[in-house]
N, C-alpha and C positions, 0 to 999 in steps of 0.2 A: 662630348658630341656637339655641344654648342659651338666650340671653336671650329669644328669641321664645317658647319653651315656658314659661320661667319667668314671663314677663309674662301669658301666657294662663292659667296656673295662678292667678296673682294675680287676674285678672279673674273667673275662676270663683269664687274664694273671696269676692270682694266681692259678687258677685251672690247667692251662697248665704247670706251673712250679712247682706244688706240688709234693712232694715225693710220689711215688707209694707204695701201700701195696703189699708185695710179694704174689704171687699165686692168686691175685684178680685183678679186674679191677678198684678197688677203690683207693683213694689217701688221703693223710693227708694234710689238709689245716689249716692255722692259724685262729682259731675261732674269735679272737678279730678283726682281719683285715676284715674278711668277714662280721661280724656284723656291723662294722663301715661303710663299704661301703654300706650295705643294708640300714642303717640309712640315709646315704647321699641320696640314691635313694628315700626313703620315704619323706625326707624333701624337695626334689627338685620338688615334684609334685606341680602344680600351686595352688594358694590360692583360685582360682575360684571354686574348688571342695568343700571346706568348705563353700564358699559363697552360693553355690547352696543348700547345706544342711540347711543353716540358712534361706534361703527363704522358703524352705519346712516347716521348723518349725514355721515360723511366719505367714504362709498363713491362718491357722485356726484362729489364734488370730485376724487378720485383719477382717476376715469375721464375727467373733463373735462381734467385736467392732461395725461394721457397723449395724448388726442386733439389738444390744442393743440400739444404737442411734435412729434407726428407731422406735423401740417399745416405747422409751421414748417420741418421737415426737408425735406419735399417741395418747398416753395416755394424753399428755398435750392438744392436740387439742380436744379430747373427753371431757375432764374436762371443758375446756373453752366453748365448745358448750353447755354442761349441765348447766353451770352457766348462759349463755345468755338466755336459755329457761326459767330457774327459775326466772331470773330478769324480763323478759317480762311478765310472768304470774302474778308475784306479783304486777307489776306496773298496769296491766290491772285490777286486782281485786281491787286495791286501788282506781283507778279512778271510777270504777263501784260503790264502796261503797260511795264515795263522791257524785256522781251524785244522788244516791238514797236518801242520807241524805238531799241534797239540794231540791230535788223534794218533799220529805215528809214535809220539813219545809215550803216550799211554799204552799203546800196543807193545812197545819195546819194554816198558816197565813191567807190564803184565807177564810177558814171556820170561823176562829175567827172574821175576818173583816165582813164576811157576817152575822154572829150572832149579832155582835154589831150593824150593820145597821138595822137588823130586829127589835131588841129591841128598838132602837131609833125611828124607823118608827112607831112602835105601839103607841107611845105617840103623834104622829103627825097625820096629815090628812090621810085618806085612800089612797089618791093618792100618798102621799109620801111613804106609805107602799108598794104600788104597784111598785113604782120606786125602792124602796129598794130591793124588791124581784128580780126585773129584774136585778138590779146591782149585787146582790149577785150571781145570776145565771151566769151573765157575768163573775164575778170574779172567780167563781168555774170553769167555762169553760176555763178561762184564765189560772187558776192553772193547770187544766188538760193538756192544750196545752203546758204549760211550762214544766210539768212533762214529757210529750211525747217527747218534744225537748231535754230535759236533757237525757232521756233514749237513744234517737237516737244518741246524741253526744257521750254518753258513749260507745255505740255499735261501732260507727265509730272509736273512739279512741282505743277500744279494737282490732278492725280489723287492725288498723294501727300498733299497737304493735305486733300483731300476725304476720303481714307481715315481721316484723324484724327478724323472724326466718330464713329468707333467709341468714342472717349472719351465722346461725348455719349450713345451707347447704353449704355455702361457706367454713366454717371451716372444715366440713367433706371432701369436695373436696380437700382442701389444704392438709389435713392430708393424704388423699389417694395419692396425688401427691408426697408428701415428702416420703411416704413409697415406692412408685414406683421408685423414684430417688435413694433411699437408696439401694433397691434391684439391680437396674441397676448398681450403683457404685460398690456394692459388687461383682456382676457378672463380671464387667470389671476388677476389681482388681484380681479376681480369674483367669481370662483369661490371664492377663498380667503376673501373677506369674507362671502359667503353661507354658506360652511361654518362659519366662526367664529360668525356670528350665529345660525345654526341650532343649533349646539352650545350656545351660551349660553342661547338660548331654551328648549332642551330641559331644561337644568339648572334654569332658572327654573320651567318647567312642573312638573318633578318636585318642586321646593321648594314651589310652591303646592299641589300635590296633597297633599304630606305635611302642610302647614299646615292645609289643609281637613279632612284626616282627623282631625287633632288637635282642631280646633275642633268637628267633628261628634261626636267622642268625648266632648268636654267637654259639649256640649249634651245628648247622650244621657244623660250622667251626671247632669246637672241635672234632666232630665225623668223620671228613674227614680223609681218609687213608694217611699215610706218602707219601710225594711227590706230593700230590694233593692240600693240603691246604696251603703249603708253610711254615709250622710251624716247620718241622723237627722232629715232634713227631711220635713215632711208636706205642704208646699205646693208648687205648680208655679210656677217663676219665669220670667217673660219679661222680657228686657232691653229697655228703652225709653230711647233717647238724648234 
């Protein structure tokens, strides 16, 4: 900032000492010197002004990145939940099929055994035939009971597997939590960026205000009548680029 004030003082000196144009209030100034001093003023502005612009340029990119990551996380969670549901349904169907096959085999074996005993009993005494029939009925009933137990076990296993869908619900809850955190982080970064940019712009505004006050003071000094400004000048100078 010291170089800004120094360059402005040099500009004022050049304008004060410039050769006047006859019959006008204008003056002739060295263009090269004026441009060089103006370049010094421009180069002397703080780097924070460019940094503030960089923050503004990167804010949208940060928000886009956060949203992309959140969408990816939700997609992965939904895919994992779908896979878990499909696996649970397939496992339940497999167990049910195995239970039905075992029950049908047991029923077939029971009927075959019953038929065998009935045939064998017909060659024996009537009493043995009666016992065979009773035994066959018992075995048929036992087969039915075994079939019912197998079906109940399959249904219980199916219910257990279906209860595992709580994992799916947990996955959905986790994906929702991740999305909420991603949105919260994006909002926080946006607020931080806005606060940083606002602070830098405030500093730049104050710097510009100070510079304008200095320039106005220099111009007022140039416009002061002879004997009041202490410059010894009797003409009023207007800068024309």
